[in-house]
C-alpha positions in Angstrom: 3.9 -2.2 -15.6 5.3 -5.2 -17.4 9.1 -5.3 -17.4 11.2 -6.6 -20.2 12.9 -9.9 -20.0 16.4 -8.5 -20.1 17.4 -6.1 -17.4 20.3 -5.4 -15.1 18.0 -4.1 -12.4 14.3 -5.0 -12.4 13.6 -2.7 -9.5 14.9 0.4 -11.4 13.0 -0.8 -14.4 9.8 -0.9 -12.4 10.5 2.5 -10.9 10.9 4.0 -14.4 7.6 2.4 -15.5 5.9 3.7 -12.4 7.1 7.3 -13.2 5.8 7.0 -16.7 2.5 5.8 -15.4 2.2 8.7 -13.0 3.1 11.2 -15.7 0.5 9.7 -18.0 -2.2 10.5 -15.6 -1.5 14.3 -15.8 -4.1 16.2 -17.8 -1.1 17.9 -19.6 0.1 14.5 -20.9 -1.0 14.0 -24.5 0.5 10.5 -24.8 2.9 8.2 -23.0 5.0 5.7 -25.0 6.9 2.9 -23.3 7.0 -0.1 -25.5 9.2 -2.6 -27.3 6.3 -3.9 -29.3 6.9 -4.1 -33.0 3.3 -3.5 -34.0 3.2 0.1 -32.7 2.7 2.4 -35.7 5.1 5.4 -35.7 3.2 8.7 -35.7 3.7 12.4 -35.1 2.5 14.1 -32.0 1.5 17.7 -32.8 1.4 20.2 -30.0 
């Protein structure tokens, strides 16, 4: 739930992150990705 430094509307940014967090708790969710980190390795999600 950490917002980025640059944002026009921090409240909307937090709401988006909250929605992603809620969806990530679903048993149907394989993976949730919300990052600007450069050390995340690209990968394929197979369904």
